[in-house]
N, C-alpha and C positions, 0 to 999 in steps of 0.2 A: 504493500500500500504506500509506504514511504517512497519507494522507488518510482511508483507511478506519479506521485505528487511532484517529485523532483523533475521527472520528464515533462510533466505539464507546465511546471514553472519555467523550465528551460525553453520549451516551445513558445510559451507566452512571451518570454524575454526577447527571443529572436524575432518574433512577430512585431513586438513593440519597437525594437531597434530598426527593423525594416520600414515600419510605418513612419518613423522619425526621419530616416535617411532618404526615403523615396522622394518627397517633395524637393529636397536639396539636390538630389541627382537630376530630377526633371528640370529644375530651375537652371542647373549648371548646363545641361544639354541644350536648353532653350537659349541660354546666353551664347553658347558656342555656335549654335545655328545662326543666330542674329549676327554674330561677329563674322562668321564665314560668309554669310550672305552679303554683308557690307564690303568685305574684302573682294569678293567676286565682282560686285558692281563697280567698285573703285578701279579695279584692274581693267575691266571692260571699258570704262569711261576714259581711262588714261590711254589705252591702246588705240581707241577710236580717234581720240584727239590727235595723237601722233600721226596716225595714218592720214587724217584729214589735212593736217598742216603740210605733210609731205606731198600731198596732191595739189597744193595751192599753186605752184608754178604752172602746171598743166592747165588748171582751171582758169588761171589768169590769161593764158594764151587765147582760150576760147572767148573769154569776156572782151579782151583787148581788140580782137578781130572785129567784133560787132560794135563796140561803143567808143573805142579810143582811136580815132582816125589818125591822129598824129603820133601814135604810140611808137616808141623805139623798141618795143618788145619784139624779139625775133620769134617767129612761130615755126612749128614743126610741120606745117601744111602750106600748100600753095594756092589751091582753089577751093571752091565750095564743097565739092565732093570729098576732097581730102579732109577738109575741116569736119564734115559730118562723120566720116569714118573715125577720125581722131577723137571727136567728142563721144561717139558710141563706145569706143574702147575704154575711155576714161570713166564714163558713166557706168558701164558694166562692171568695171573694177570697183567703183564706189558701192554699187549694189551688193556685191559679194562681201565687201568690207562691212557694210551696214548689217547684212544678214548675220554675219559672224558676231558682230557687236550685240545685236538684239537677242540672239540665242544665249550668249554668255550673260548679258545683263539681266534678263528675265528668267534664265535657266530653262529655256524652251528647246524642244527637239524640232526637227524640220516640219513634222506634221502639225505641231502646235503653232509654230510660227506662221505657216501658210494659212491655217484656219483663222488666225488673228487678222490676216490681211485680205480676207475674202472681200471682193468688191472694190479693191484698190489696185493701183498699177504698180509695176516693178519699181519705179522711181520713188514710190511712197515709202519703201524701206529706207531710202536715203533721208527723206524729209522727216520721217519719224525719228530716226537716229539723231538728226541735227537738232530737233526740238528737245529731245531728252537730254542730249549732251549739252546743248546751249543752256538749258534750264539749270542743270547742275552747276555749270560754269558761272552763270549769273548769280545764283544763290550763294556760291562760295565767295564771289567778289563782294557781294553785299555783306556777307558775314565778316570778311576781312576788314572792310571799311568800318563796320560797326565796332569791331574789336579794337581797331587802331584809334578810333575816336573815343573809346571808353564807354560806348553805349551798351546797353544790355542786348545780347544777341539771342534770337530764338528762331525756330524753324519757320515761323510764319512771317518773318521780317523782310519778305520780298514779294512782289506781286506778279512777276512774269510778263509785265507789260512790254518790256524791251524785246523779249523773245518772240512774242506774238506780233509785234510791230515788224520785226526783221523778217519773219517767215512770210508775213503778208506782203511786204515790199518785194521780197525775192520772187514770190509767185505772181506778182503783178495784180494783187488784190487790194481792195480798200482796207483801211485800218480795221483790225478785228476787235470788235467790242462785245463784251459780255458773253463770249462763246464758252468760256470756261470759268466757273465760279470758284472752283477749288484749284489753286495753283499747283498743288501736289500732283494733280492729274497730268500735268505736263511732263512728269517724270516716269510715266508708265506707258507701256505699249497700248493698253486699252484706251486710256484717256486721249493719247495723241492720235491714234488711228480714228477715233470717233471725231476728233477735231477736223482731220483731213477729209473725212466723209462729209462733214457738215459744210466744209468750204466749197466743195464741188468745183475744184480748180480746173482751168482749161488745159488742154493737151499742150505740152511744152516741146516735145521732141528732144533728141539727144543734145543738140546745141543749147536749147532752152534750159534743160536740166543742169548742164554744166555751168551756165551763166547764173542760174538761180542759187546753186550751191556757193559759187564764188561771192555773189552779192549778199547772201546770208552771213557768210564769214566776215565780209567787209563791214556789214552793218553791226555785227557783234564785236568788232575790233579784234577779231582772231588774228588777222594779218594786216 
C-alpha cells in the first residue's frame, strides 16, 4: 500500500512539473518562431533591395531612352526592337527576383504564390514586391528619424502615404486616396495584391514596366 502511494505521488509530481514547464516550453517555441520569422523576412527584404539596386543601371537605360532626350547615358540597344527585347529580358529577370522574394518573405510555395496572384499579371509580382519592400524601407526611415530626434517610436508612426504616392506616379495613376486604411496591409502579399486589383492599372508593356520600376525607385530616393 505504501509503495502504491509512493508511485502515485511520484506520478503526480511528474505531472505537476510537466504542467508547470509546458507553458514555458510553448512560450519559448513561440518566441523562437517569431524570431525566425522576422529573420527570414529581414533577409528576404535585404536580398531584394540589393538585387533591385543592382538592376538600376539597366532600368535607367530604358527610362533615359524615353524621357531624357539629351541624356549622355550610353544604352545597350540601338533601335526600338532592340530596346523592347532588352526591356523584356530585364523585366523577366525582375519577375523571377520578385517571385523568389515573395516566397521567402511570406514563406509560400509556388502553388500558394500563384493562387495569391490569380487575376493579376506577371509584372504584378514586381509591383507587389516594390510596395512591400518600399513600405519597410519607409517605416525604418521614419523610425530612425524619430529615434534621432528623441521622439517616442512605435509601429504605427508612419502612414505609407509616400509609398502609395510613388507607386501611383510610377503606374501613371492619380494620387491614391483612402484605398488602404491599415498601413500594415502594405507589408503583406494579401493587402498589396488587393490594392493592385483595386487600381485596375493599364497595360504597360515591357518598356513601361521597366520605366515604372525605375520611377518608383527614383520617387522613393532609392537611387
